[in-house]
C-alpha positions as MATLAB code, in Angstrom:
seq = 'XXXXXXXXXXXXXXXXXXXXXXXXXXXXXXXXXXXXXXXXXXXXXXXXXXXXXXXXXXXXXXXXXXXXXXXXXXXXXXXXXXXXXXXXXXXXXXXXXXXXXXXXXXXXXXXXXXXXXXXXXXXXXXXXXXXXXXXXXXXXXXXXXXXXXXXXXXXXXXXXXXXX';
ca = [
      39.891   16.844  -26.282;
      37.978   18.808  -23.652;
      37.515   16.411  -20.733;
      35.459   18.922  -18.752;
      32.735   19.028  -21.415;
      32.682   15.233  -21.676;
      32.452   14.930  -17.886;
      29.577   17.453  -17.681;
      27.663   15.725  -20.491;
      28.172   12.321  -18.844;
      27.067   13.664  -15.459;
      23.916   15.257  -16.883;
      23.113   12.052  -18.798;
      23.427    9.936  -15.663;
      21.205   12.346  -13.728;
      18.527   12.270  -16.427;
      18.602    8.472  -16.620;
      18.356    8.091  -12.855;
      15.322   10.385  -12.848;
      13.653    8.363  -15.591;
      14.252    5.105  -13.746;
      13.281    6.304  -10.263;
      11.255    3.716   -8.378;
       7.527    4.208   -8.107;
       6.484    5.392   -4.668;
       3.351    4.596   -2.683;
       2.121    8.139   -3.323;
       2.417    7.860   -7.128;
      -0.873    5.984   -7.550;
      -4.034    7.699   -8.777;
      -6.706    7.903   -6.108;
     -10.265    9.154   -6.142;
     -10.285   12.838   -5.226;
     -13.129   12.235   -2.776;
     -10.794   10.247   -0.523;
      -9.315   12.132    2.399;
      -5.564   11.838    2.840;
      -4.533   10.270    6.108;
      -0.826    9.745    6.340;
       1.901    9.852    3.765;
       5.360    8.428    4.257;
       7.822    6.701    1.935;
       6.681    3.324    3.245;
       2.963    3.943    3.802;
       0.078    5.869    2.249;
      -3.479    5.753    3.562;
      -6.651    7.436    2.381;
     -10.018    7.400    4.088;
     -13.203    6.343    2.323;
     -15.517    8.350    4.564;
     -15.618   11.330    6.908;
     -15.724    9.027    9.966;
     -12.229    7.819    9.046;
     -13.165    4.260    9.989;
     -12.368    2.784    6.572;
      -9.961    3.445    3.744;
      -7.236    2.276    1.410;
      -3.590    1.843    2.385;
      -0.659    1.196    0.049;
       2.645   -0.348    1.145;
       5.727   -1.391   -0.815;
       6.139   -5.178   -0.691;
       9.349   -5.238    1.309;
      10.450   -7.274    4.273;
      11.544   -4.354    6.400;
      13.561   -5.675    9.310;
      15.278   -2.345    9.881;
      12.975   -1.376   12.726;
      11.599   -2.853   15.924;
       8.354   -4.693   15.200;
       7.157   -4.253   18.789;
       5.421   -1.088   17.516;
       3.030   -3.386   15.638;
       1.424   -4.306   18.955;
       0.436   -0.691   19.621;
      -2.999    0.524   18.645;
      -2.693    3.378   16.165;
      -5.493    5.885   15.668;
      -6.412    4.296   12.347;
      -5.825    0.727   13.596;
      -3.348   -0.057   10.817;
       0.096   -1.569   10.918;
       2.104    1.403    9.654;
       5.512   -0.097    9.182;
       5.031   -3.173    7.034;
       2.334   -4.188    4.584;
       3.524   -7.801    4.593;
       1.552   -8.159    7.835;
      -1.556   -8.261    5.608;
      -0.423  -11.129    3.357;
       1.076  -13.472    5.979;
      -1.391  -15.127    8.326;
      -0.465  -15.531   11.997;
      -2.223  -15.736   15.360;
      -3.464  -12.138   15.058;
      -4.210  -12.059   11.324;
      -6.635  -14.394    9.557;
      -6.334  -14.343    5.762;
      -8.633  -16.145    3.336;
      -7.319  -16.129   -0.242;
      -9.775  -15.691   -3.113;
      -9.630  -17.100   -6.655;
      -9.020  -13.609   -8.110;
      -5.616  -13.227   -6.326;
      -7.095  -11.051   -3.582;
      -7.747  -12.055   -0.014;
      -9.997  -11.145    2.872;
      -8.345  -10.428    6.207;
      -9.350  -10.054    9.823;
      -6.816   -8.282   12.004;
      -7.610   -9.242   15.582;
      -4.843   -7.031   17.020;
      -6.083   -3.806   15.458;
      -9.791   -4.625   15.170;
     -10.012   -4.260   11.397;
     -11.156   -6.324    8.439;
     -10.886   -5.911    4.703;
      -9.560   -6.954    1.340;
      -5.881   -7.247    0.424;
      -4.018   -7.651   -2.851;
      -0.510   -7.686   -4.216;
       0.053   -5.671   -7.414;
       3.016   -4.987   -9.693;
       3.645   -1.566  -11.137;
       6.716   -0.456  -13.053;
       8.677   -3.474  -11.831;
       7.847   -2.917   -8.153;
       5.410   -4.819   -5.951;
       2.903   -3.106   -3.680;
       0.469   -4.404   -1.083;
      -2.857   -2.598   -1.259;
      -5.489   -3.022    1.433;
      -9.023   -1.755    1.585;
      -9.822   -1.764    5.294;
     -12.523   -0.906    7.829;
     -12.645   -0.853   11.590;
     -14.739   -3.669   13.022;
     -16.813   -1.049   14.859;
     -17.937    0.444   11.537;
     -20.870   -0.619    9.385;
     -18.613   -0.966    6.325;
     -18.908   -4.373    4.656;
     -16.253   -6.303    2.745;
     -18.339   -5.922   -0.420;
     -17.950   -2.120   -0.140;
     -14.220   -2.528    0.433;
     -13.948   -4.796   -2.612;
     -15.691   -2.146   -4.744;
     -13.224    0.507   -3.523;
     -10.276   -1.759   -4.340;
     -11.701   -2.562   -7.790;
     -12.077    1.171   -8.529;
      -8.485    1.772   -7.360;
      -7.241   -0.990   -9.683;
      -9.224    0.406  -12.628;
      -7.892    3.953  -12.048;
      -4.310    2.635  -11.968;
      -4.633   -0.105  -14.608;
      -3.624   -2.762  -12.052;
      -4.364   -6.466  -11.791;
      -3.744   -8.388   -8.555;
      -1.099  -11.107   -8.626;
      -1.038  -14.207   -6.444;
       0.620  -13.885   -3.045;
];
């Protein structure tokens, strides 16, 4: 029996299976080509809805990421988003007001970063993602426009919000 051939076949099989079962990333979602890319990381993906870059869509994995210092959340980023953890948008606190809707979405007001918008939790390929459609409070973008953008995103990706 040729153990080398068996080992090579087993190794290739494991590699192919691991590729097939790779976890979906925040950048794997379909997005409207008119959206401008903002920032792409393994834990964050944002796209802007307009040239002013005062509104957009951001996608986060639903993970409680305690591996970093959350003091960065207090900083004001250029896009006024919390970059490190999407769970900030589904857990109300002193700086984040969240009103849940009957359709498993919610409206949020982020007092720290001066933004408002619509948030949802979705499941895709066994993973959960937090998707927000946001706008800076200084913009003229209304929640109804943000809801339309989120609905189009869901349609393009065959997603349905789940309760959070």
